[in-house]
C-alpha positions in Angstrom: -118.1 -8.3 -76.1 -116.6 -11.8 -75.7 -115.9 -13.4 -72.3 -112.6 -15.1 -71.9 -112.9 -18.4 -70.0 -109.8 -20.4 -69.2 -109.4 -23.5 -67.2 -106.9 -23.4 -64.4 -104.8 -26.2 -62.9 -107.4 -27.1 -60.4 -110.2 -27.4 -63.0 -112.1 -24.2 -62.1 -113.1 -21.9 -64.9 -111.0 -18.7 -65.3 -112.5 -15.3 -64.9 -112.0 -12.3 -67.2 -110.2 -9.9 -64.9 -110.7 -6.9 -67.2 -114.5 -7.3 -67.2 -114.5 -7.9 -63.5 -112.5 -4.7 -62.8 -114.8 -2.8 -65.2 -117.9 -4.0 -63.4 -116.4 -3.2 -60.0 -115.5 0.3 -61.2 -119.2 0.7 -62.1 -120.2 -0.5 -58.6 -121.7 -3.7 -59.9 -121.2 -7.4 -59.1 -118.0 -8.6 -60.8 -119.7 -11.9 -61.7 -122.9 -10.8 -63.4 -122.7 -7.0 -63.6 -126.3 -6.7 -62.5 -126.4 -6.5 -58.7 -125.0 -3.6 -56.6 -121.5 -4.1 -55.2 -121.9 -1.7 -52.3 -124.7 -1.4 -49.7 -123.1 1.8 -48.2 -120.4 4.2 -49.5 -117.5 1.8 -49.0 -119.3 -1.3 -47.4 -119.6 -4.2 -49.9 -122.6 -6.4 -49.9 -122.3 -10.0 -48.5 -123.7 -11.5 -51.7 -125.0 -10.3 -55.0 -128.8 -9.8 -55.0 -129.0 -10.8 -58.7 -126.8 -13.9 -59.0 -126.1 -14.9 -55.5 -122.3 -14.7 -55.8 -120.6 -14.6 -52.4 -118.7 -11.4 -51.9 -118.4 -11.3 -48.1 -114.8 -12.6 -48.2 -113.5 -9.9 -50.6 -111.6 -7.4 -48.6 -109.8 -4.6 -50.4 -108.2 -3.2 -47.1 -105.6 -0.5 -47.9 -105.0 -0.8 -51.6 -107.8 1.5 -52.8 -106.6 4.5 -50.7 -103.1 4.0 -52.0 -104.3 4.0 -55.6 -106.5 7.0 -55.0 -103.6 8.9 -53.3 -101.4 8.1 -56.3 -104.0 9.3 -58.8 -105.0 12.4 -57.0 -101.4 13.2 -56.1 -100.4 13.1 -59.8 -103.4 15.3 -60.8 -103.0 17.9 -58.0 -99.2 18.1 -58.2 -99.2 18.3 -62.0 -101.9 21.1 -61.8 -100.0 22.9 -59.1 -96.8 22.8 -61.1 -98.5 24.0 -64.2 -100.2 26.9 -62.3 -96.8 27.9 -60.8 -95.1 27.8 -64.1 -97.7 29.6 -66.2 -99.5 31.9 -63.7 -98.8 34.1 -60.8 -101.5 32.9 -58.4 -101.6 34.3 -54.8 -101.4 31.7 -52.0 -105.1 32.1 -51.1 -106.1 31.1 -54.6 -103.9 28.0 -54.5 -105.4 27.1 -51.2 -109.0 27.7 -52.4 -108.4 25.6 -55.6 -106.1 22.7 -54.7 -107.4 21.7 -51.2 -111.1 21.4 -52.2 -110.1 19.7 -55.5 -108.0 17.2 -53.5 -110.9 16.3 -51.2 -113.5 16.1 -54.0 -111.3 13.9 -56.2 -110.5 11.6 -53.3 -114.2 11.2 -52.5 -115.2 10.7 -56.1 -112.6 8.1 -56.8 -112.6 6.0 -53.6 -115.7 3.9 -54.3 -115.0 3.1 -58.0 -111.3 2.2 -57.1 -112.4 0.0 -54.3 -114.9 -1.7 -56.6 -112.2 -2.3 -59.2 -109.9 -3.8 -56.5 -112.8 -6.1 -55.4 -113.4 -7.1 -59.0 -109.7 -8.0 -59.5 -109.7 -10.0 -56.2 -112.8 -11.8 -57.4 -111.4 -12.6 -60.8 -108.1 -13.9 -59.4 -109.9 -15.8 -56.7 -108.1 -13.9 -54.0 -110.3 -14.5 -51.0 -110.2 -16.6 -47.9 -108.4 -14.1 -45.7 -110.2 -15.5 -42.6 -108.0 -18.6 -42.4 -110.9 -21.0 -43.0 -110.6 -23.8 -45.6 -111.8 -22.9 -49.1 -115.5 -23.7 -49.7 -117.5 -23.5 -52.9 -118.5 -20.0 -53.6 -122.0 -20.9 -54.9 -124.0 -24.0 -55.2 -125.8 -24.4 -58.5 -129.5 -24.0 -58.0 -129.1 -22.8 -54.4 -131.2 -19.9 -53.4 -129.7 -16.8 -52.0 -130.1 -16.7 -48.2 -129.1 -13.6 -46.2 -126.2 -14.1 -43.8 -127.0 -13.7 -40.1 
C-alpha cells in the first residue's frame, strides 16, 4: 500500500485521508495505525500511545450520529418496505425485528463512524476548535507525556 504525501501551501506534508479514515474506522490512531483511538466507548484518547500524535483537539461532535442515523435509516426502512411488499407480517413481528435491529445497528456503527470522522478531521488538519492559536502537533524526538 502506498502512502500519498503532498505538500500544502504552508509547507506541511499532506495526509492520506483514505488511510486515516480507514484507520479511524478500525479504532486505531489515524497517524500510525498502531495505538488505540478510544479509551472508552466513544471517548477518544488525548494522544496516541504508540506514536505520540496529539488527538485531544479532535472533536467529532454531532456528525457521527447523523451518519449513523442515515445508514441505519436506509437499512431499516429498506428492510421494512421489503417485508411489507413480499410478506404479511403481523405488527408484533415488525416490532420485535425492526426495533432491536435499529438499536443494535446504531450501537455497532457509532464507534467506527466516530473513528472515521476523527480520522478525516486529522487528515484535513481540522482541529483547533478551542480558539487557541495553532501549535505544532508533535515535536520530533519529544517523549509522550500524559496531559493533566
